[in-house]
Every structure is written in structure tokens, then in C-alpha cells.
C-alpha positions as CSV (number, residue, x, y, z in Angstrom):
1,M,0.0,0.0,0.0
2,D,1.4,3.4,-0.9
3,D,1.2,6.6,1.3
4,R,-1.7,7.9,-0.8
5,E,-3.8,4.7,-0.2
6,A,-2.9,4.7,3.5
7,K,-4.0,8.3,4.0
8,S,-7.4,7.6,2.3
9,K,-8.1,4.7,4.7
10,K,-6.9,6.4,7.9
11,D,-10.5,7.6,8.6
12,F,-11.9,4.2,9.3
13,D,-13.6,4.7,12.7
14,L,-14.4,1.8,15.0
15,E,-16.3,4.2,17.3
16,V,-18.9,4.6,14.5
17,V,-19.1,0.8,14.2
18,Y,-19.5,0.4,18.0
19,H,-22.3,2.9,18.4
20,G,-24.1,1.6,15.3
21,F,-24.2,-2.0,16.6
22,K,-24.8,-0.9,20.2
23,N,-27.9,1.2,19.2
24,C,-29.3,-1.3,16.8
25,M,-30.4,-3.8,19.5
26,T,-33.2,-3.0,21.9
27,E,-33.7,-4.7,25.3
28,D,-36.4,-6.9,23.9
29,G,-34.2,-8.2,21.0
30,T,-35.6,-6.0,18.3
31,V,-33.0,-5.2,15.7
32,K,-33.2,-1.7,14.1
33,L,-32.2,-1.7,10.4
34,R,-31.0,1.9,10.1
35,E,-28.5,1.6,13.0
36,Y,-27.3,-1.9,11.7
37,L,-26.7,-0.4,8.3
38,D,-24.9,2.6,9.8
39,A,-22.5,0.3,11.5
40,F,-22.1,-1.8,8.4
41,S,-21.5,1.2,6.1
42,E,-18.4,2.1,8.2
43,L,-17.4,-1.5,8.7
44,C,-17.4,-2.4,5.0
45,R,-14.4,0.0,4.6
46,F,-12.5,-3.0,6.0
47,F,-12.6,-4.5,2.5
48,K,-10.7,-1.5,1.2
49,L,-7.7,-2.1,3.5
50,A,-5.8,-4.2,0.9
51,G,-6.0,-1.5,-1.7
52,R,-7.8,-1.6,-5.0
53,I,-7.9,-5.4,-5.1
54,F,-10.6,-5.5,-2.4
55,A,-12.6,-2.8,-4.1
56,F,-15.0,-5.2,-5.8
57,I,-16.1,-6.6,-2.4
58,A,-16.5,-3.1,-1.0
59,R,-18.7,-2.1,-4.0
60,D,-20.8,-5.2,-3.6
61,L,-21.4,-4.5,0.1
62,D,-22.2,-0.8,-0.6
63,G,-24.7,-2.0,-3.2
64,K,-26.4,-4.3,-0.8
65,I,-26.7,-1.6,1.8
66,S,-28.2,0.7,-0.8
67,I,-30.8,-1.9,-1.8
68,I,-32.1,-2.2,1.8
69,R,-32.0,1.6,2.2
70,R,-34.1,1.9,-1.0
71,H,-36.6,-0.5,0.5
72,M,-36.7,1.7,3.6
73,S,-37.4,4.8,1.6
74,T,-40.0,3.4,-0.8
75,D,-43.4,5.0,-0.6
76,G,-46.0,2.7,0.9
77,E,-43.6,0.1,2.3
78,G,-40.9,2.1,4.1
79,D,-42.5,1.6,7.5
80,K,-42.2,-2.2,7.0
81,Y,-38.4,-1.8,6.9
82,V,-37.8,-0.2,10.3
83,T,-36.6,-3.4,12.0
84,V,-35.4,-6.8,10.9
85,Q,-38.4,-8.3,12.4
86,S,-40.9,-6.1,10.6
87,M,-39.0,-6.6,7.3
88,L,-39.1,-10.4,7.6
89,C,-42.7,-10.4,8.6
90,Y,-43.7,-8.2,5.7
91,E,-41.8,-10.1,3.0
92,I,-42.8,-13.5,4.3
93,E,-46.5,-12.3,4.1
94,C,-45.9,-11.0,0.6
95,E,-44.0,-14.1,-0.4
96,T,-41.0,-12.0,-1.7
97,T,-38.2,-13.2,0.6
98,H,-36.5,-15.1,-2.3
99,K,-36.9,-12.3,-4.8
100,K,-33.8,-11.7,-7.0
101,G,-33.2,-9.3,-9.9
102,S,-32.2,-5.7,-10.0
103,F,-34.1,-4.9,-6.8
104,P,-34.0,-8.0,-4.7
105,S,-35.8,-8.6,-1.4
106,G,-34.5,-7.0,1.8
107,T,-34.4,-10.5,3.3
108,R,-32.1,-12.0,0.7
109,T,-29.9,-8.9,0.7
110,L,-29.5,-8.7,4.5
111,L,-28.6,-12.4,4.5
112,R,-25.6,-11.6,2.2
113,L,-24.5,-8.8,4.6
114,Q,-24.7,-11.2,7.5
115,R,-22.4,-13.6,5.7
116,A,-19.9,-10.8,5.3
117,L,-20.3,-9.7,8.9
118,E,-19.5,-13.2,10.1
119,F,-16.2,-13.0,8.3
120,I,-15.4,-9.5,9.5
121,I,-16.1,-10.0,13.2
122,T,-14.4,-13.4,13.3
123,F,-11.4,-11.9,11.6
124,M,-11.4,-9.0,14.1
125,K,-11.6,-11.4,17.0
126,Q,-8.7,-13.5,15.8
127,L,-6.7,-10.4,15.0
128,A,-7.2,-8.9,18.5
129,Q,-6.0,-12.1,20.1
130,G,-2.7,-12.1,18.1
131,N,0.4,-10.0,18.6
132,D,1.8,-7.1,16.5
133,D,3.8,-9.5,14.3
134,A,0.9,-11.9,13.8
135,S,0.4,-13.1,10.2
136,V,-2.7,-11.3,9.1
137,R,-2.5,-13.4,5.9
138,R,-2.9,-16.7,7.8
139,I,-5.6,-15.3,10.0
140,A,-7.6,-13.9,7.1
141,S,-7.2,-17.1,5.0
142,S,-8.3,-19.3,7.9
143,V,-11.3,-17.2,8.7
144,Y,-12.3,-16.8,5.1
145,G,-12.1,-20.6,4.6
146,R,-14.6,-21.1,7.5
147,T,-17.0,-18.3,6.5
148,L,-17.4,-16.4,3.3
149,S,-15.6,-18.9,1.0
150,K,-18.6,-21.3,1.4
151,H,-20.8,-18.7,-0.5
152,H,-18.3,-17.6,-3.2
153,P,-17.6,-19.1,-6.6
154,L,-14.1,-20.4,-7.5
155,I,-13.0,-17.3,-9.3
156,V,-13.8,-15.1,-6.2
157,R,-12.0,-17.5,-3.9
158,K,-8.9,-17.3,-6.1
159,M,-9.0,-13.5,-6.1
160,A,-9.5,-13.4,-2.3
161,A,-6.4,-15.7,-1.9
162,V,-4.3,-13.2,-3.8
163,V,-5.6,-10.3,-1.7
164,M,-4.9,-12.0,1.6
165,Y,-1.4,-12.9,0.5
166,L,-0.6,-9.2,0.3
167,L,-1.9,-8.3,3.7
168,P,0.8,-6.8,6.1
169,N,1.4,-7.7,9.7
170,R,-1.1,-6.7,12.4
171,R,0.5,-3.4,13.5
172,R,1.0,-2.2,10.0
173,L,-2.6,-3.1,9.1
174,I,-3.9,-1.2,12.2
175,E,-1.8,1.9,11.4
176,V,-3.1,2.0,7.9
177,M,-6.8,1.3,8.6
178,C,-7.7,3.3,11.7
179,K,-7.7,6.9,12.9
180,H,-7.0,5.6,16.4
181,E,-3.7,4.6,17.9
182,P,-2.9,0.8,17.8
183,D,-3.5,0.2,21.5
184,E,-6.7,2.1,21.4
185,V,-7.8,0.1,18.3
186,L,-7.5,-3.2,20.3
187,V,-9.7,-1.9,23.1
188,L,-12.2,-0.6,20.6
189,T,-12.2,-3.9,18.7
190,E,-13.2,-5.7,21.9
191,R,-16.0,-3.2,22.5
192,V,-17.2,-3.6,18.9
193,L,-17.3,-7.4,19.2
194,Q,-19.3,-7.2,22.4
195,V,-22.2,-5.5,20.6
196,A,-21.7,-6.9,17.1
197,Y,-22.0,-10.5,18.0
198,P,-25.4,-10.2,19.8
199,A,-26.8,-8.3,16.7
200,Y,-25.4,-10.9,14.3
201,D,-26.6,-13.8,16.5
202,K,-30.2,-12.4,16.8
203,I,-30.6,-11.9,13.1
204,Q,-29.3,-15.5,12.4
205,E,-31.8,-16.7,15.0
206,L,-34.6,-14.9,13.2
207,Y,-33.6,-16.3,9.8
208,S,-33.2,-19.8,11.2
209,T,-36.7,-19.7,12.9
210,N,-38.2,-18.7,9.5
211,D,-36.1,-21.2,7.5
212,L,-34.4,-18.4,5.6
213,L,-30.7,-19.1,6.1
214,N,-30.2,-20.9,2.7
215,I,-31.9,-18.4,0.3
216,P,-30.1,-18.9,-3.0
């Protein structure tokens, strides 16, 4: 990564991610879509850390966030997309959960974001447990193999392998990705994980209950 790339990524802010996930879950287990997407919008910058090679993933995630936000702002149905629960209930009733095309269902789109979130938070957890010289390449490859790779075609898996091979050690990655100091980043990472996992798990539970985890 050159200095110009590093400077452009230095504004990645884990505080934004933390507050988004913290505020998206209510005490009764309701998951608010707007706050979830706010956290994810910041978190998807993660995929820009390896430079231009990861840009295709970042664009894909941004596109999926935009699809759900479009549902949220659509006249006549926006109020059905306030929470994950209300979205699922509405699309199940309308029998549109599996809808594909240029404007796919919110249910199908959120499932794709969840798959990416599983990779991101598992990677963050493993990264936080390592040391400054930890091989980010090995961590990312291992986590990817257990998560996102199951949903990617061969060509994407090969591209991901190239990207991960180029990742630097942990300290350099943190210096490039975050606006905070390395020690502060590790503390913030733990805080993010404490609020991101419950949100992730609750949404997975809702999808499992409604037999929606395997939407093609």
C-alpha cells in the first residue's frame, strides 16, 4: 500500500461501528435496520484495506446496503423496513423473501450482509488475540475458509487468496486502517465485538426460525 492509499483509509472509525451496533439492538431483542446499516457502512471499509484489489467486495457490500435503504425509503412500504423483524414479517407475508433481480428482497440482501459480517467480526476477534507480528494473511485465510468462501464461486475465492497474501502484519494493518492509535484500536475492537455478536446472532436466529438461512 502506498502513502496515498494509507491516507485515504486512515479515517476508518471503530467508534462509529461500535455505536451503530450498540444502538441497533433494543432490550427486547428488536434489531433496528437503520442503525445496523450505519455500522455496516463504516465496517465495509474494512474491505478497502488491501487497496484496489478489495474494491470489488466493497462495491458489492455498498450496493447491498443501498438496496435495503431503498426499501426503507420506498413509498407505501418504508414503514415495514424499520426493524429486521418487521421486514421479515412483511416479506414473508408478501412471499417475496427469495426475490432476485435488480431490486431483490431485503431478506435476501440482508442475508448476504450477514455472511460478510460473520467473516469480518471473526477476523477482528482473531486479529485482536494475536500480537503485532501476527500473520494477518494466515488469520484472514483461515477465517475466510470457514466463513465467506462457502458462498463464493471459485474465481472469487482465487481473487481473495491473492488479496490475503498481500496483507501486512497486524501493527501495519492497524496503522493503515484506523484513525486511532494501535493500543486504542485493540480496546475498541473488543467493544465492537461485544455489541456486534449479539446483533449478528439475533438476526441469524430470526432467519433460522423462519427457515431463511439458505436463500439462493
